[in-house]
N, C-alpha and C positions, 0 to 999 in steps of 0.2 A: 449210846456207849458203842465203842468203834475196835473191836480188835485187827491189830495190824498182825501179819506173819508173812518173811518170805516163802515165797513161791507156793504160794495158798491161793485158791479158787473159793470164791463165791460163798460155795456146797461150805467149806473146810472152814473159811469165819466164821458162816454160821454156825456149823456145830459149835466151833470154839466159844462163842458167846452165848448159847446156851449152857454150856459144861459152867461155865462161868458163874453165869445166872443161880442155877442149879445147885452150884456151892456155896453161893451168899446165901442164899434162899436157907440153904439145910444148914448153915453154919448159925443163923438168927432164930432157928428152931432150936440147936442144941445150946446155944449159949445164953438167950435171950429168953428164956420161956416166961421170965417171971415177968417181963415188960411189956412182951405181946400179950399175953392173958389180963397186964395191965389195959392194953389196947380193946379188948375184947376181940384177939385174934387165939384163933389154935392155931398153936405151934406144930400139929399135926396136917393142919392146910400148906405148910411149906415142906412139911417131908413127902407129902403126894408129888410134889414139882418134877418130872422125869422129863428128861430130852426122849426125841424130837419133839419140839412145839409145833402146834397147827402154825403153816404159814400161808399167808395168799402172795397174790401178786399184783403190782405198782397200782393195775388195773382195777382190781378190787378194791383197793383199799381208797382209792378215789368214790368208786361207786357209793360205797356203805359212806365215805365222809359225805357225799353230794345229800346224799338219800338223808341223812341225819342233820341237812340244813345248814353245812359247815359250805362257805363261798371258796371253793378251790374247782380248778380248773384243770384237766388233765393237762398236764406237762409242770405242774409248780411242785415246787420243793414240799415233800410234808414236816414241816419243822415240830420244833417243838411247841410251838405257840399254836399251828393247828391240832396236833397231837391232846391236846390240852382241854380242847373245844368241846 
């Protein structure tokens, strides 16, 4: 997900993304309780989601992925394919 807002720095962009994700999770918990329970998910778990989210640096992400056996080197993009592995 990429949020774009004029005259906005990286910190504000991340805050906007966190608020958006939180909103979606809370709406799902409120409006899809029956469906979530069918999927064996407790809607209360989604209601616990609150910003700010934990953050890591690019360096930390690469290190974690490499420790998990993902073939990635520093400078590579962390694409959805890499995130999925």
